[in-house]
N, CA and C atoms of all chains as a GROMACS GRO file, in nm:
protein
  648
    1UNK      N    1  13.506  11.810   9.099
    1UNK     CA    2  13.444  11.808   9.231
    1UNK      C    3  13.396  11.948   9.267
    2UNK      N    4  13.274  11.955   9.320
    2UNK     CA    5  13.217  12.084   9.356
    2UNK      C    6  13.269  12.126   9.493
    3UNK      N    7  13.334  12.243   9.496
    3UNK     CA    8  13.383  12.297   9.622
    3UNK      C    9  13.328  12.438   9.639
    4UNK      N   10  13.351  12.494   9.756
    4UNK     CA   11  13.304  12.631   9.781
    4UNK      C   12  13.364  12.728   9.678
    5UNK      N   13  13.485  12.696   9.634
    5UNK     CA   14  13.555  12.788   9.546
    5UNK      C   15  13.512  12.778   9.400
    6UNK      N   16  13.456  12.666   9.358
    6UNK     CA   17  13.417  12.657   9.217
    6UNK      C   18  13.265  12.646   9.198
    7UNK      N   19  13.189  12.660   9.306
    7UNK     CA   20  13.044  12.642   9.291
    7UNK      C   21  12.981  12.754   9.208
    8UNK      N   22  13.043  12.873   9.208
    8UNK     CA   23  12.988  12.982   9.126
    8UNK      C   24  13.000  12.945   8.978
    9UNK      N   25  13.114  12.890   8.938
    9UNK     CA   26  13.131  12.848   8.798
    9UNK      C   27  13.027  12.744   8.760
   10UNK      N   28  13.004  12.650   8.850
   10UNK     CA   29  12.905  12.545   8.826
   10UNK      C   30  12.766  12.606   8.808
   11UNK      N   31  12.733  12.702   8.896
   11UNK     CA   32  12.602  12.768   8.891
   11UNK      C   33  12.585  12.847   8.760
   12UNK      N   34  12.690  12.918   8.721
   12UNK     CA   35  12.679  13.007   8.604
   12UNK      C   36  12.681  12.929   8.472
   13UNK      N   37  12.742  12.812   8.471
   13UNK     CA   38  12.750  12.733   8.348
   13UNK      C   39  12.612  12.703   8.292
   14UNK      N   40  12.519  12.670   8.380
   14UNK     CA   41  12.385  12.634   8.334
   14UNK      C   42  12.285  12.748   8.339
   15UNK      N   43  12.333  12.867   8.370
   15UNK     CA   44  12.241  12.980   8.388
   15UNK      C   45  12.211  13.049   8.254
   16UNK      N   46  12.107  13.132   8.255
   16UNK     CA   47  12.073  13.210   8.136
   16UNK      C   48  12.192  13.296   8.093
   17UNK      N   49  12.200  13.322   7.961
   17UNK     CA   50  12.312  13.400   7.907
   17UNK      C   51  12.262  13.532   7.849
   18UNK      N   52  12.359  13.620   7.830
   18UNK     CA   53  12.334  13.751   7.770
   18UNK      C   54  12.230  13.831   7.851
   19UNK      N   55  12.244  13.823   7.981
   19UNK     CA   56  12.150  13.893   8.070
   19UNK      C   57  12.218  13.916   8.205
   20UNK      N   58  12.151  13.994   8.287
   20UNK     CA   59  12.199  14.015   8.425
   20UNK      C   60  12.140  13.906   8.514
   21UNK      N   61  12.220  13.859   8.607
   21UNK     CA   62  12.174  13.764   8.707
   21UNK      C   63  12.192  13.825   8.844
   22UNK      N   64  12.100  13.793   8.934
   22UNK     CA   65  12.113  13.834   9.074
   22UNK      C   66  12.127  13.708   9.158
   23UNK      N   67  12.222  13.710   9.248
   23UNK     CA   68  12.255  13.592   9.328
   23UNK      C   69  12.235  13.622   9.476
   24UNK      N   70  12.220  13.516   9.553
   24UNK     CA   71  12.219  13.533   9.698
   24UNK      C   72  12.356  13.582   9.744
   25UNK      N   73  12.363  13.631   9.868
   25UNK     CA   74  12.487  13.688   9.920
   25UNK      C   75  12.604  13.589   9.914
   26UNK      N   76  12.573  13.459   9.937
   26UNK     CA   77  12.680  13.359   9.934
   26UNK      C   78  12.704  13.303   9.792
   27UNK      N   79  12.634  13.360   9.694
   27UNK     CA   80  12.653  13.326   9.553
   27UNK      C   81  12.628  13.178   9.524
   28UNK      N   82  12.532  13.120   9.595
   28UNK     CA   83  12.502  12.978   9.573
   28UNK      C   84  12.371  12.957   9.498
   29UNK      N   85  12.288  13.064   9.486
   29UNK     CA   86  12.159  13.049   9.417
   29UNK      C   87  12.132  13.172   9.332
   30UNK      N   88  12.070  13.149   9.216
   30UNK     CA   89  12.026  13.260   9.132
   30UNK      C   90  11.883  13.295   9.174
   31UNK      N   91  11.862  13.421   9.209
   31UNK     CA   92  11.730  13.462   9.260
   31UNK      C   93  11.665  13.567   9.170
   32UNK      N   94  11.734  13.606   9.064
   32UNK     CA   95  11.674  13.702   8.972
   32UNK      C   96  11.751  13.706   8.842
   33UNK      N   97  11.680  13.742   8.735
   33UNK     CA   98  11.749  13.762   8.607
   33UNK      C   99  11.670  13.863   8.526
   34UNK      N  100  11.737  13.927   8.431
   34UNK     CA  101  11.667  14.025   8.350
   34UNK      C  102  11.756  14.081   8.242
   35UNK      N  103  11.694  14.137   8.140
   35UNK     CA  104  11.775  14.199   8.036
   35UNK      C  105  11.829  14.334   8.082
   36UNK      N  106  11.778  14.382   8.196
   36UNK     CA  107  11.838  14.500   8.258
   36UNK      C  108  11.878  14.465   8.400
   37UNK      N  109  11.971  14.543   8.450
   37UNK     CA  110  12.018  14.525   8.588
   37UNK      C  111  11.903  14.545   8.686
   38UNK      N  112  11.821  14.645   8.658
   38UNK     CA  113  11.710  14.677   8.748
   38UNK      C  114  11.612  14.559   8.759
   39UNK      N  115  11.581  14.496   8.645
   39UNK     CA  116  11.487  14.382   8.647
   39UNK      C  117  11.542  14.267   8.730
   40UNK      N  118  11.670  14.239   8.716
   40UNK     CA  119  11.731  14.129   8.791
   40UNK      C  120  11.725  14.157   8.942
   41UNK      N  121  11.754  14.281   8.978
   41UNK     CA  122  11.753  14.317   9.121
   41UNK      C  123  11.610  14.313   9.176
   42UNK      N  124  11.515  14.364   9.097
   42UNK     CA  125  11.375  14.363   9.143
   42UNK      C  126  11.325  14.220   9.164
   43UNK      N  127  11.363  14.130   9.072
   43UNK     CA  128  11.319  13.991   9.087
   43UNK      C  129  11.381  13.928   9.212
   44UNK      N  130  11.507  13.961   9.237
   44UNK     CA  131  11.572  13.910   9.358
   44UNK      C  132  11.499  13.958   9.483
   45UNK      N  133  11.463  14.086   9.482
   45UNK     CA  134  11.394  14.142   9.599
   45UNK      C  135  11.257  14.078   9.619
   46UNK      N  136  11.188  14.050   9.506
   46UNK     CA  137  11.059  13.978   9.517
   46UNK      C  138  11.080  13.839   9.577
   47UNK      N  139  11.197  13.782   9.552
   47UNK     CA  140  11.229  13.649   9.605
   47UNK      C  141  11.292  13.655   9.743
   48UNK      N  142  11.289  13.772   9.802
   48UNK     CA  143  11.332  13.784   9.942
   48UNK      C  144  11.478  13.818   9.963
   49UNK      N  145  11.550  13.848   9.855
   49UNK     CA  146  11.691  13.886   9.870
   49UNK      C  147  11.703  14.036   9.843
   50UNK      N  148  11.712  14.113   9.947
   50UNK     CA  149  11.706  14.259   9.938
   50UNK      C  150  11.831  14.318   9.873
   51UNK      N  151  11.947  14.257   9.901
   51UNK     CA  152  12.074  14.314   9.855
   51UNK      C  153  12.154  14.206   9.782
   52UNK      N  154  12.111  14.171   9.660
   52UNK     CA  155  12.177  14.060   9.590
   52UNK      C  156  12.315  14.099   9.535
   53UNK      N  157  12.392  13.997   9.503
   53UNK     CA  158  12.516  14.016   9.427
   53UNK      C  159  12.477  14.002   9.281
   54UNK      N  160  12.521  14.093   9.195
   54UNK     CA  161  12.482  14.086   9.054
   54UNK      C  162  12.601  14.050   8.967
   55UNK      N  163  12.570  13.992   8.853
   55UNK     CA  164  12.676  13.956   8.758
   55UNK      C  165  12.619  13.958   8.617
   56UNK      N  166  12.699  14.008   8.523
   56UNK     CA  167  12.662  14.000   8.381
   56UNK      C  168  12.698  13.861   8.331
   57UNK      N  169  12.600  13.790   8.277
   57UNK     CA  170  12.622  13.657   8.222
   57UNK      C  171  12.636  13.673   8.070
   58UNK      N  172  12.757  13.662   8.017
   58UNK     CA  173  12.778  13.689   7.874
   58UNK      C  174  12.725  13.576   7.786
   59UNK      N  175  12.717  13.603   7.656
   59UNK     CA  176  12.675  13.497   7.562
   59UNK      C  177  12.770  13.379   7.569
   60UNK      N  178  12.896  13.411   7.589
   60UNK     CA  179  12.998  13.306   7.594
   60UNK      C  180  13.099  13.339   7.703
   61UNK      N  181  13.130  13.240   7.785
   61UNK     CA  182  13.236  13.258   7.884
   61UNK      C  183  13.366  13.217   7.819
   62UNK      N  184  13.460  13.310   7.810
   62UNK     CA  185  13.587  13.279   7.746
   62UNK      C  186  13.696  13.362   7.811
   63UNK      N  187  13.821  13.332   7.773
   63UNK     CA  188  13.934  13.404   7.830
   63UNK      C  189  13.945  13.542   7.766
   64UNK      N  190  13.868  13.635   7.812
   64UNK     CA  191  13.874  13.769   7.759
   64UNK      C  192  13.775  13.856   7.831
   65UNK      N  193  13.790  13.986   7.816
   65UNK     CA  194  13.702  14.076   7.890
   65UNK      C  195  13.618  14.165   7.800
   66UNK      N  196  13.647  14.166   7.669
   66UNK     CA  197  13.570  14.250   7.580
   66UNK      C  198  13.489  14.166   7.483
   67UNK      N  199  13.365  14.209   7.454
   67UNK     CA  200  13.282  14.137   7.357
   67UNK      C  201  13.334  14.163   7.216
   68UNK      N  202  14.406  14.222  10.288
   68UNK     CA  203  14.304  14.122  10.261
   68UNK      C  204  14.352  14.026  10.152
   69UNK      N  205  14.339  13.898  10.181
   69UNK     CA  206  14.382  13.796  10.083
   69UNK      C  207  14.262  13.710  10.045
   70UNK      N  208  14.243  13.688   9.916
   70UNK     CA  209  14.131  13.604   9.870
   70UNK      C  210  14.180  13.503   9.766
   71UNK      N  211  14.124  13.383   9.770
   71UNK     CA  212  14.156  13.288   9.663
   71UNK      C  213  14.092  13.334   9.532
   72UNK      N  214  14.155  13.298   9.422
   72UNK     CA  215  14.093  13.326   9.292
   72UNK      C  216  13.956  13.258   9.288
   73UNK      N  217  13.864  13.321   9.218
   73UNK     CA  218  13.728  13.266   9.208
   73UNK      C  219  13.710  13.199   9.072
   74UNK      N  220  13.637  13.089   9.072
   74UNK     CA  221  13.616  13.014   8.948
   74UNK      C  222  13.496  13.068   8.871
   75UNK      N  223  13.518  13.095   8.744
   75UNK     CA  224  13.411  13.133   8.651
   75UNK      C  225  13.405  13.028   8.540
   76UNK      N  226  13.289  13.017   8.473
   76UNK     CA  227  13.280  12.913   8.369
   76UNK      C  228  13.370  12.944   8.250
   77UNK      N  229  13.400  12.841   8.174
   77UNK     CA  230  13.470  12.859   8.047
   77UNK      C  231  13.404  12.764   7.948
   78UNK      N  232  13.357  12.820   7.836
   78UNK     CA  233  13.286  12.737   7.737
   78UNK      C  234  13.383  12.656   7.652
   79UNK      N  235  13.491  12.721   7.610
   79UNK     CA  236  13.594  12.651   7.532
   79UNK      C  237  13.715  12.632   7.621
   80UNK      N  238  13.739  12.509   7.665
   80UNK     CA  239  13.849  12.489   7.758
   80UNK      C  240  13.985  12.516   7.697
   81UNK      N  241  14.079  12.544   7.784
   81UNK     CA  242  14.219  12.560   7.745
   81UNK      C  243  14.265  12.432   7.676
   82UNK      N  244  14.317  12.440   7.551
   82UNK     CA  245  14.360  12.318   7.480
   82UNK      C  246  14.468  12.242   7.554
   83UNK      N  247  14.540  12.312   7.644
   83UNK     CA  248  14.642  12.243   7.724
   83UNK      C  249  14.581  12.160   7.836
   84UNK      N  250  14.455  12.187   7.866
   84UNK     CA  251  14.387  12.113   7.973
   84UNK      C  252  14.238  12.103   7.939
   85UNK      N  253  14.204  12.016   7.842
   85UNK     CA  254  14.064  12.009   7.794
   85UNK      C  255  13.963  11.969   7.899
   86UNK      N  256  14.011  11.914   8.012
   86UNK     CA  257  13.916  11.875   8.117
   86UNK      C  258  13.874  11.994   8.204
   87UNK      N  259  13.949  12.102   8.192
   87UNK     CA  260  13.922  12.218   8.277
   87UNK      C  261  13.798  12.292   8.228
   88UNK      N  262  13.695  12.302   8.310
   88UNK     CA  263  13.571  12.370   8.272
   88UNK      C  264  13.553  12.500   8.350
   89UNK      N  265  13.659  12.545   8.415
   89UNK     CA  266  13.652  12.668   8.493
   89UNK      C  267  13.777  12.750   8.467
   90UNK      N  268  13.763  12.881   8.478
   90UNK     CA  269  13.882  12.966   8.476
   90UNK      C  270  13.886  13.038   8.610
   91UNK      N  271  14.002  13.033   8.674
   91UNK     CA  272  14.019  13.096   8.805
   91UNK      C  273  14.075  13.237   8.786
   92UNK      N  274  14.004  13.334   8.840
   92UNK     CA  275  14.041  13.474   8.820
   92UNK      C  276  14.049  13.546   8.955
   93UNK      N  277  14.143  13.641   8.967
   93UNK     CA  278  14.149  13.721   9.089
   93UNK      C  279  14.035  13.822   9.088
   94UNK      N  280  13.964  13.833   9.198
   94UNK     CA  281  13.851  13.927   9.200
   94UNK      C  282  13.825  13.975   9.342
   95UNK      N  283  13.761  14.091   9.350
   95UNK     CA  284  13.713  14.142   9.478
   95UNK      C  285  13.568  14.186   9.461
   96UNK      N  286  13.494  14.179   9.569
   96UNK     CA  287  13.355  14.223   9.562
   96UNK      C  288  13.351  14.374   9.586
   97UNK      N  289  13.284  14.445   9.498
   97UNK     CA  290  13.280  14.592   9.505
   97UNK      C  291  13.138  14.642   9.481
   98UNK      N  292  13.119  14.770   9.515
   98UNK     CA  293  13.001  14.847   9.473
   98UNK      C  294  13.054  14.975   9.411
   99UNK      N  295  12.973  15.035   9.325
   99UNK     CA  296  13.006  15.167   9.272
   99UNK      C  297  12.917  15.270   9.339
  100UNK      N  298  12.971  15.390   9.357
  100UNK     CA  299  12.893  15.499   9.412
  100UNK      C  300  12.914  15.625   9.332
  101UNK      N  301  12.812  15.710   9.332
  101UNK     CA  302  12.821  15.837   9.258
  101UNK      C  303  12.735  15.939   9.331
  102UNK      N  304  12.791  16.058   9.350
  102UNK     CA  305  12.714  16.161   9.419
  102UNK      C  306  12.686  16.122   9.562
  103UNK      N  307  12.572  16.164   9.610
  103UNK     CA  308  12.539  16.137   9.749
  103UNK      C  309  12.441  16.021   9.759
  104UNK      N  310  12.489  15.907   9.801
  104UNK     CA  311  12.397  15.798   9.834
  104UNK      C  312  12.368  15.698   9.724
  105UNK      N  313  12.393  15.731   9.600
  105UNK     CA  314  12.363  15.635   9.494
  105UNK      C  315  12.469  15.526   9.490
  106UNK      N  316  12.427  15.403   9.519
  106UNK     CA  317  12.523  15.293   9.518
  106UNK      C  318  12.468  15.178   9.434
  107UNK      N  319  12.558  15.108   9.368
  107UNK     CA  320  12.519  14.991   9.288
  107UNK      C  321  12.506  14.870   9.380
  108UNK      N  322  12.445  14.763   9.330
  108UNK     CA  323  12.454  14.636   9.402
  108UNK      C  324  12.600  14.590   9.405
  109UNK      N  325  12.627  14.493   9.491
  109UNK     CA  326  12.762  14.433   9.494
  109UNK      C  327  12.784  14.347   9.370
  110UNK      N  328  12.908  14.340   9.329
  110UNK     CA  329  12.943  14.249   9.219
  110UNK      C  330  13.091  14.213   9.227
  111UNK      N  331  13.128  14.104   9.162
  111UNK     CA  332  13.268  14.061   9.159
  111UNK      C  333  13.338  14.132   9.044
  112UNK      N  334  13.442  14.208   9.074
  112UNK     CA  335  13.520  14.276   8.971
  112UNK      C  336  13.655  14.206   8.958
  113UNK      N  337  13.695  14.183   8.835
  113UNK     CA  338  13.819  14.111   8.806
  113UNK      C  339  13.940  14.204   8.822
  114UNK      N  340  14.040  14.158   8.894
  114UNK     CA  341  14.165  14.235   8.907
  114UNK      C  342  14.249  14.209   8.783
  115UNK      N  343  14.276  14.314   8.705
  115UNK     CA  344  14.342  14.296   8.575
  115UNK      C  345  14.456  14.395   8.560
  116UNK      N  346  14.578  14.347   8.585
  116UNK     CA  347  14.694  14.436   8.574
  116UNK      C  348  14.719  14.476   8.429
  117UNK      N  349  14.658  14.408   8.334
  117UNK     CA  350  14.674  14.442   8.192
  117UNK      C  351  14.586  14.555   8.147
  118UNK      N  352  14.494  14.595   8.233
  118UNK     CA  353  14.405  14.704   8.195
  118UNK      C  354  14.455  14.836   8.254
  119UNK      N  355  14.469  14.938   8.173
  119UNK     CA  356  14.514  15.067   8.228
  119UNK      C  357  14.410  15.131   8.319
  120UNK      N  358  14.284  15.092   8.304
  120UNK     CA  359  14.176  15.158   8.378
  120UNK      C  360  14.089  15.058   8.454
  121UNK      N  361  14.010  15.114   8.546
  121UNK     CA  362  13.898  15.040   8.602
  121UNK      C  363  13.783  15.059   8.504
  122UNK      N  364  13.720  14.950   8.463
  122UNK     CA  365  13.617  14.957   8.359
  122UNK      C  366  13.496  14.876   8.405
  123UNK      N  367  13.379  14.932   8.380
  123UNK     CA  368  13.256  14.865   8.424
  123UNK      C  369  13.153  14.868   8.311
  124UNK      N  370  13.059  14.776   8.316
  124UNK     CA  371  12.949  14.779   8.220
  124UNK      C  372  12.868  14.906   8.241
  125UNK      N  373  12.826  14.964   8.131
  125UNK     CA  374  12.758  15.094   8.135
  125UNK      C  375  12.630  15.090   8.219
  126UNK      N  376  12.563  14.974   8.222
  126UNK     CA  377  12.439  14.961   8.300
  126UNK      C  378  12.460  14.999   8.446
  127UNK      N  379  12.578  14.962   8.499
  127UNK     CA  380  12.607  14.992   8.639
  127UNK      C  381  12.617  15.143   8.662
  128UNK      N  382  12.678  15.211   8.565
  128UNK     CA  383  12.689  15.356   8.576
  128UNK      C  384  12.554  15.424   8.572
  129UNK      N  385  12.469  15.379   8.478
  129UNK     CA  386  12.334  15.438   8.469
  129UNK      C  387  12.257  15.416   8.599
  130UNK      N  388  12.274  15.298   8.657
  130UNK     CA  389  12.197  15.266   8.778
  130UNK      C  390  12.231  15.362   8.893
  131UNK      N  391  12.355  15.411   8.896
  131UNK     CA  392  12.392  15.503   9.005
  131UNK      C  393  12.379  15.649   8.962
  132UNK      N  394  12.310  15.672   8.852
  132UNK     CA  395  12.273  15.808   8.814
  132UNK      C  396  12.366  15.880   8.721
  133UNK      N  397  12.458  15.808   8.659
  133UNK     CA  398  12.550  15.874   8.566
  133UNK      C  399  12.489  15.877   8.426
  134UNK      N  400  12.493  15.993   8.362
  134UNK     CA  401  12.454  16.006   8.222
  134UNK      C  402  12.579  15.966   8.141
  135UNK      N  403  12.584  15.839   8.102
  135UNK     CA  404  12.708  15.777   8.054
  135UNK      C  405  12.775  15.854   7.940
  136UNK      N  406  12.699  15.894   7.839
  136UNK     CA  407  12.762  15.957   7.722
  136UNK      C  408  12.793  16.105   7.746
  137UNK      N  409  12.750  16.159   7.860
  137UNK     CA  410  12.770  16.301   7.887
  137UNK      C  411  12.907  16.323   7.952
  138UNK      N  412  13.009  16.316   7.871
  138UNK     CA  413  13.146  16.340   7.916
  138UNK      C  414  13.229  16.374   7.793
  139UNK      N  415  13.332  16.455   7.814
  139UNK     CA  416  13.422  16.481   7.702
  139UNK      C  417  13.545  16.391   7.708
  140UNK      N  418  13.545  16.297   7.803
  140UNK     CA  419  13.656  16.202   7.813
  140UNK      C  420  13.610  16.066   7.762
  141UNK      N  421  13.653  16.030   7.644
  141UNK     CA  422  13.618  15.900   7.586
  141UNK      C  423  13.744  15.834   7.532
  142UNK      N  424  13.734  15.705   7.506
  142UNK     CA  425  13.847  15.631   7.452
  142UNK      C  426  13.795  15.512   7.373
  143UNK      N  427  13.851  15.485   7.254
  143UNK     CA  428  13.806  15.367   7.178
  143UNK      C  429  13.866  15.241   7.236
  144UNK      N  430  13.783  15.157   7.294
  144UNK     CA  431  13.833  15.041   7.366
  144UNK      C  432  13.829  14.916   7.279
  145UNK      N  433  13.940  14.844   7.275
  145UNK     CA  434  13.946  14.717   7.203
  145UNK      C  435  14.005  14.610   7.291
  146UNK      N  436  14.006  14.488   7.240
  146UNK     CA  437  14.059  14.377   7.318
  146UNK      C  438  14.205  14.351   7.284
  147UNK      N  439  14.249  14.231   7.318
  147UNK     CA  440  14.389  14.198   7.293
  147UNK      C  441  14.411  14.155   7.148
  148UNK      N  442  14.303  14.132   7.075
  148UNK     CA  443  14.315  14.105   6.933
  148UNK      C  444  14.236  14.212   6.858
  149UNK      N  445  14.266  14.228   6.728
  149UNK     CA  446  14.195  14.331   6.653
  149UNK      C  447  14.050  14.292   6.633
  150UNK      N  448  13.965  14.389   6.622
  150UNK     CA  449  13.823  14.363   6.605
  150UNK      C  450  13.745  14.490   6.634
  151UNK      N  451  13.613  14.479   6.642
  151UNK     CA  452  13.532  14.597   6.666
  151UNK      C  453  13.571  14.663   6.798
  152UNK      N  454  13.563  14.796   6.798
  152UNK     CA  455  13.592  14.870   6.919
  152UNK      C  456  13.464  14.931   6.972
  153UNK      N  457  13.464  14.959   7.101
  153UNK     CA  458  13.349  15.021   7.164
  153UNK      C  459  13.400  15.146   7.235
  154UNK      N  460  13.315  15.248   7.243
  154UNK     CA  461  13.358  15.371   7.309
  154UNK      C  462  13.350  15.354   7.460
  155UNK      N  463  13.458  15.391   7.527
  155UNK     CA  464  13.459  15.392   7.673
  155UNK      C  465  13.439  15.536   7.719
  156UNK      N  466  13.341  15.557   7.806
  156UNK     CA  467  13.310  15.689   7.859
  156UNK      C  468  13.364  15.697   8.002
  157UNK      N  469  13.439  15.802   8.030
  157UNK     CA  470  13.509  15.809   8.158
  157UNK      C  471  13.439  15.906   8.254
  158UNK      N  472  13.417  15.859   8.376
  158UNK     CA  473  13.350  15.939   8.480
  158UNK      C  474  13.418  15.914   8.615
  159UNK      N  475  13.404  16.012   8.703
  159UNK     CA  476  13.456  15.994   8.840
  159UNK      C  477  13.354  15.917   8.922
  160UNK      N  478  13.398  15.809   8.985
  160UNK     CA  479  13.309  15.729   9.071
  160UNK      C  480  13.383  15.689   9.198
  161UNK      N  481  13.305  15.647   9.295
  161UNK     CA  482  13.364  15.585   9.415
  161UNK      C  483  13.353  15.434   9.399
  162UNK      N  484  13.456  15.364   9.438
  162UNK     CA  485  13.451  15.218   9.441
  162UNK      C  486  13.462  15.174   9.587
  163UNK      N  487  13.360  15.105   9.633
  163UNK     CA  488  13.361  15.049   9.768
  163UNK      C  489  13.416  14.908   9.757
  164UNK      N  490  13.536  14.886   9.810
  164UNK     CA  491  13.604  14.759   9.793
  164UNK      C  492  13.584  14.672   9.917
  165UNK      N  493  13.508  14.562   9.900
  165UNK     CA  494  13.490  14.462  10.006
  165UNK      C  495  13.443  14.523  10.138
  166UNK      N  496  13.368  14.629  10.135
  166UNK     CA  497  13.315  14.694  10.257
  166UNK      C  498  13.424  14.752  10.346
  167UNK      N  499  13.550  14.747  10.302
  167UNK     CA  500  13.660  14.792  10.387
  167UNK      C  501  13.719  14.925  10.344
  168UNK      N  502  13.714  14.954  10.215
  168UNK     CA  503  13.779  15.074  10.166
  168UNK      C  504  13.688  15.144  10.064
  169UNK      N  505  13.709  15.275  10.052
  169UNK     CA  506  13.643  15.352   9.946
  169UNK      C  507  13.751  15.430   9.872
  170UNK      N  508  13.754  15.414   9.741
  170UNK     CA  509  13.850  15.491   9.662
  170UNK      C  510  13.772  15.568   9.555
  171UNK      N  511  13.826  15.686   9.521
  171UNK     CA  512  13.761  15.765   9.417
  171UNK      C  513  13.849  15.759   9.293
  172UNK      N  514  13.792  15.717   9.182
  172UNK     CA  515  13.872  15.695   9.062
  172UNK      C  516  13.799  15.750   8.938
  173UNK      N  517  13.878  15.775   8.834
  173UNK     CA  518  13.822  15.802   8.702
  173UNK      C  519  13.809  15.666   8.635
  174UNK      N  520  13.685  15.621   8.616
  174UNK     CA  521  13.662  15.486   8.563
  174UNK      C  522  13.593  15.493   8.428
  175UNK      N  523  13.613  15.388   8.349
  175UNK     CA  524  13.551  15.379   8.218
  175UNK      C  525  13.421  15.300   8.224
  176UNK      N  526  13.328  15.340   8.139
  176UNK     CA  527  13.201  15.266   8.126
  176UNK      C  528  13.181  15.228   7.980
  177UNK      N  529  13.151  15.099   7.958
  177UNK     CA  530  13.143  15.043   7.823
  177UNK      C  531  13.016  14.960   7.813
  178UNK      N  532  12.946  14.972   7.700
  178UNK     CA  533  12.823  14.894   7.682
  178UNK      C  534  12.852  14.745   7.670
  179UNK      N  535  12.956  14.710   7.592
  179UNK     CA  536  12.974  14.568   7.556
  179UNK      C  537  13.091  14.502   7.628
  180UNK      N  538  13.105  14.530   7.754
  180UNK     CA  539  13.208  14.461   7.831
  180UNK      C  540  13.159  14.318   7.858
  181UNK      N  541  13.248  14.221   7.840
  181UNK     CA  542  13.207  14.081   7.856
  181UNK      C  543  13.202  14.037   8.002
  182UNK      N  544  13.259  14.118   8.091
  182UNK     CA  545  13.251  14.090   8.234
  182UNK      C  546  13.183  14.208   8.302
  183UNK      N  547  13.146  14.190   8.428
  183UNK     CA  548  13.073  14.294   8.499
  183UNK      C  549  13.163  14.416   8.525
  184UNK      N  550  13.285  14.390   8.566
  184UNK     CA  551  13.376  14.500   8.594
  184UNK      C  552  13.519  14.455   8.605
  185UNK      N  553  13.610  14.551   8.584
  185UNK     CA  554  13.754  14.525   8.587
  185UNK      C  555  13.820  14.628   8.678
  186UNK      N  556  13.910  14.581   8.763
  186UNK     CA  557  13.989  14.671   8.848
  186UNK      C  558  14.128  14.682   8.786
  187UNK      N  559  14.158  14.795   8.725
  187UNK     CA  560  14.282  14.811   8.649
  187UNK      C  561  14.385  14.896   8.720
  188UNK      N  562  14.489  14.933   8.644
  188UNK     CA  563  14.606  14.996   8.706
  188UNK      C  564  14.574  15.135   8.761
  189UNK      N  565  14.519  15.223   8.677
  189UNK     CA  566  14.488  15.357   8.727
  189UNK      C  567  14.362  15.351   8.811
  190UNK      N  568  14.377  15.378   8.938
  190UNK     CA  569  14.262  15.374   9.027
  190UNK      C  570  14.271  15.262   9.127
  191UNK      N  571  14.294  15.140   9.080
  191UNK     CA  572  14.301  15.028   9.175
  191UNK      C  573  14.446  15.001   9.217
  192UNK      N  574  14.532  14.974   9.120
  192UNK     CA  575  14.671  14.944   9.155
  192UNK      C  576  14.743  15.068   9.209
  193UNK      N  577  14.690  15.188   9.182
  193UNK     CA  578  14.750  15.310   9.236
  193UNK      C  579  14.702  15.336   9.379
  194UNK      N  580  14.612  15.253   9.428
  194UNK     CA  581  14.563  15.266   9.566
  194UNK      C  582  14.594  15.144   9.651
  195UNK      N  583  14.621  15.031   9.586
  195UNK     CA  584  14.645  14.907   9.661
  195UNK      C  585  14.773  14.839   9.611
  196UNK      N  586  14.860  14.805   9.705
  196UNK     CA  587  14.969  14.714   9.672
  196UNK      C  588  14.904  14.578   9.648
  197UNK      N  589  14.925  14.523   9.529
  197UNK     CA  590  14.851  14.404   9.488
  197UNK      C  591  14.949  14.289   9.461
  198UNK      N  592  14.928  14.179   9.530
  198UNK     CA  593  15.020  14.065   9.518
  198UNK      C  594  14.944  13.942   9.470
  199UNK      N  595  14.991  13.884   9.361
  199UNK     CA  596  14.933  13.760   9.308
  199UNK      C  597  15.024  13.646   9.349
  200UNK      N  598  14.968  13.540   9.405
  200UNK     CA  599  15.049  13.427   9.451
  200UNK      C  600  14.997  13.299   9.387
  201UNK      N  601  15.075  13.247   9.293
  201UNK     CA  602  15.037  13.124   9.224
  201UNK      C  603  15.108  13.001   9.280
  202UNK      N  604  15.168  13.016   9.399
  202UNK     CA  605  15.233  12.900   9.460
  202UNK      C  606  15.132  12.813   9.533
  203UNK      N  607  15.007  12.864   9.546
  203UNK     CA  608  14.902  12.786   9.612
  203UNK      C  609  14.798  12.746   9.509
  204UNK      N  610  14.714  12.651   9.544
  204UNK     CA  611  14.605  12.609   9.455
  204UNK      C  612  14.473  12.608   9.533
  205UNK      N  613  14.379  12.698   9.505
  205UNK     CA  614  14.387  12.800   9.400
  205UNK      C  615  14.483  12.914   9.437
  206UNK      N  616  14.523  12.988   9.336
  206UNK     CA  617  14.608  13.104   9.356
  206UNK      C  618  14.533  13.207   9.441
  207UNK      N  619  14.609  13.301   9.497
  207UNK     CA  620  14.545  13.405   9.579
  207UNK      C  621  14.586  13.543   9.531
  208UNK      N  622  14.504  13.640   9.564
  208UNK     CA  623  14.536  13.780   9.540
  208UNK      C  624  14.522  13.852   9.674
  209UNK      N  625  14.623  13.936   9.703
  209UNK     CA  626  14.622  14.008   9.830
  209UNK      C  627  14.639  14.157   9.803
  210UNK      N  628  14.561  14.238   9.874
  210UNK     CA  629  14.574  14.383   9.857
  210UNK      C  630  14.602  14.450   9.991
  211UNK      N  631  14.679  14.558   9.981
  211UNK     CA  632  14.712  14.637  10.099
  211UNK      C  633  14.702  14.784  10.058
  212UNK      N  634  14.619  14.858  10.127
  212UNK     CA  635  14.595  14.998  10.091
  212UNK      C  636  14.721  15.080  10.119
  213UNK      N  637  14.755  15.169  10.029
  213UNK     CA  638  14.865  15.262  10.058
  213UNK      C  639  14.826  15.401  10.014
  214UNK      N  640  14.893  15.498  10.069
  214UNK     CA  641  14.868  15.638  10.034
  214UNK      C  642  14.999  15.700   9.990
  215UNK      N  643  15.000  15.762   9.877
  215UNK     CA  644  15.121  15.830   9.830
  215UNK      C  645  15.124  15.969   9.892
  216UNK      N  646  15.234  15.998   9.961
  216UNK     CA  647  15.246  16.128  10.031
  216UNK      C  648  15.255  16.242   9.930
   0.00000   0.00000   0.00000
């Protein structure tokens, strides 16, 4: 069941991988992506989100923190 | 401040619970700062008591004006299992935690970190009393700022 607490996981599951993503402040929509942090932020700003939340979307989501 | 653990995706589910498609992790929203005025965008950093340091992807450091490899403080960083290591470059940064606090820490920057950032023992746990509560679902993490006299 989709709840406020797991909607980010749902959003990220189908999102592009191995790149930076920029999200709306409430983390419900992806508004930018790029192979660099700057590109993701710029795309978000073009889409009207001046101060996005950013996240690295890894090739694989797994229980670990190092590639 | 108390926050519920946040759900992140998991590609290979826990064999003990194959229906689980999410992993719940303790996190706080932070920004990094360096020098005068250079601040990163906000991002969710994972609270990790197993990490001796606060560690961030190198891209974040470059964005706030840090010349990542220009330091004499480095460390070969590996995971919990043996495998390739990556060099961690250590720099002094400010961490803006949830718009409520600013702490200055010596943090590591790594090119191949699988997450955006980690809040570890030196820097984060040395500034915040941190309580993990798994008696609720989802679990919660609570922090309380303290100052050592």
